N, C-alpha and C positions, 0 to 999 in steps of 0.2 A: 554744557552740551546736553541737550533733551535726547534720551534714548527712545526708541520706538517702544510702545506698548509689549507686555509680556504674550508670550504666545497662549492664545485661548482658541477655542472652536467657534468662539463668536466672531473670529474674523474670517470664517467659511460658512456663512449661515444658509447657502443653499446645499452645503456638502451633507450626506448623510453620515452621521457617525455614530459610534458605539458608546453609550452613555458611561458606562463603566471605566472605559478607558478616557474619556474627557475627564471623568472624576480623577482617576490615577494622575492625569498631567496635571490637573489643577493643583493637586497635591504636592508633586513634584515642584512646580512653580511656587507653592506656599513655603516649602521647605528651603528652597532656594532663597526667597525674600528673607524669610526669617532666619537662616542660617543655621540657627540650633535652637530648636523648640520642642515644647511638650505636645501632646496629643491636641489637647483642647484649642491651644492658638492654632495651630495647624488647621484644625476644623474648622474655626472661625474665619481664618484669613481664605480658605478654600470654598466655604459657603456650604459645608456639609456637615451631617451630624457628628459627633464624636466617635459613635460606633462605626459609623461607614468611614472615617479617619483613621482609625485603627486597623480596621481590616485590610484597607489599601496599604498602609505602611508596614504592615507585619508579612505583606507579599513581597513590598519592595526589599524589606531587610532578607526576606529569604533567598532572592534573588541578587542579593549584595548591591543593590543600586541606593541603597540607604543605609547608615549604620545608627545603631541604639547604643548611646552611652546613658548610663543610669534612666532617666526619663525624658532624655532629650535625643531629636533625630537630626541627622545632617545628611547631606547628599554624598555619596559614597565616589570612590575614585574609579569605579565601573564606568561612570559617566566621560571620565578622563580618558578613557581606552577607547570609548565610541568617537569621541572628538577627536583624538590622535590620529584614529585609523581614517576618519572620513576626510579630516586634513591632508594625510599623506598620499589620497588619491586624487587630490586637485592637481590638473597639469600644470607642470613646472616646479610642483611643492619641492623636489630636491634641491632647486637652485635659486628660489625665491628667497628663501631665508639668509643665504649668505650675502646674497646680491642687496638686500634690506640691511643686513649688518655693515656692508661695505657704504652704502648710502648714509647710515647714521654716524659711521665714522667720519666721512667726508664733509659732513654739514654739521656735524655737531648737534644736531637736532633730534627729534623722534621721527623715525620711518614707520611706515606702515603700509601692508597690503591688504586690499577690501576689494570683496568681490559682491555680488549682488543675489538675495535669494527672498523669495516670495515679497518683492518689491522693497525690500529693506536693505540696507548696506550693512555688511557684517566683516569684522575684522577677523582676518587669518592667521596674519602675522605683525608683531609689533617689536621694534628694536629701538633703543633709546641711547642717543649721542652723548657725548662729554657734557654738553649742555643741556640735554632733553629734559623739558619739563613735565613732571610727573602728571598723570591725568587717569581717570577711572577706566578708559578703553583698555580691554585687553582681549587676546583672541576669543573669538564667540560673541564678543560686544554687537549687538544689533543696533542700528541708529534709522531716524528719518533719511532719507536717502537723498534729498533736496538741500540738505542743510550743511553738507561736507564737500569740499573740493573734490575728493575722490568719488563720492556719490555722483556729483554732478559730471564728472568725468565717465563713468560708466553709463549714467542716463544719455551722453550726448552720443553715444554709439548705437542705442536701441532705436527700434521703428517707432515713429510718433505714435502710433496706435498703443504700442506696449507702454509707453511713456505715460499717456492719457490714462490707461488702465492702471497704472500705479498711482496717479495723483487722485483718480476717482476712489480708489481704496483709501489711500491714506490721510489724502488731503495735503495741504501745504502749511502745518502747524510751525509758530514762530518760534525759535530759541534766542534770538536776539533781535536787535532792532534793525541787525543786517540782511536777516534771513530773507530769500527770496518768497514770498508768499501770494505772489500774483502768477496765475498759470502763464499768460501770454510773455510776462517778463521772463518766468523760466524757460521757455522755447525761445527767446532771442539769445539767453544765455548760453543755451546747448548749441544753438549753430555758431556763435563765436567760438566756443570752445571746438568744435568740429574744425573750425577753419586754421587754430593756432596750434592743434593739438594740445593744448594746456589748459587745464582748470585752475581757477583761483577762489579762495575763500578769504574774504576779510572780516574776519569775526563773526562770521554767518552761524556756527555751531555755538562756540564760548567767545565772550567779550575779550577781546584782546588777543587772541589766538589767529594766526594768519596761517595759512597752507596752500600749497601748490600742489599738484596731481597730474598723472599721466595715463592714459587709459591703457590697458595690454589686451590684444586680440590673439585668436588661434591662427592657424594657417589660412582658415576659411572665413577671417575676418569677423569672427564672432567674439563679442566683447567676453573676456574672461574675468576681467577686474580693472583694479588700476593700484598704481603706487603713488604714495603720498607723503611729502616731509612737511611737518608743521612746528610752529615755535612762536614765541611771542611776537606782536607786532613791531616791536623797536628792534629786534634784530632780524627779521624777517623782511621788513620793507625795503624797496628799494632794490639794489643791485642784486641781492640773494635772490628775491622773489622774480625778478625780471629777468635775468640771464644765468646766474651760475646754477641754481637749482633747476630750474626747467632743462637744461642742458644735461646734467647729471640725470636727471630722471628720462630723459628720452634715450640717453645712451644706456642705460640700466636696463629699460623696457626692450629696449631693442635687442639687449643680449639674450635677455629670457625669452623674448618671442622667437629668437633664432635656434635657441636650446631646444624649444619645445618642437619647432619645426622639423630639428635635425634628429629628435630622440626616437 
């Protein structure tokens, strides 16, 4: 599976930014990528001087966003607090998790809830059924939105001009030989998804991994995200992909939407 690139100010070249904050976020990204590292390695990874890295790291430690053990720095759990708070404010957050657990239990596969932010697909929840295949996706993982069933489900509910803007920004990079890399082919696929209410991925993000997804909207019909079930092709193909899992997804999405509408 191909993840989207890490966040950097280079994504928004026309936006005025504060250079010192750009440096701080570059250092945070470096600590994340390196997991546990010394100042010199962090500075090299972030493209800044050792003294600059040290000052920013000292500030992050002082505010408890980074921890220091000996000479090594790691991200602190204060980020978990921010992430947990952000996710808890998402519409339907109180019911999405138990419904995904139900979906994973009934299918035996991996169920996830994805949303869109800055033109990327973001994992909000992930549950693993009895036969679920381990993967590197976790809450917070960001991916190219056109490569996944859930991402295409979300795109299918967006205005064409919004999809065009996303493609202009991120392109249509290939993860596997099955990934859609042609703009018009993508729009044809999105039209088909809108008509049937279900999105499919046949190894488009990871070879041999199949997925089926359904978009979820709020009472104003604004797309909020998508529920998806994924698993190895030999278990997913045929009846599970064509009938059982789509029906389960549509039922669960409908329950979540009704809960949001009446909450």
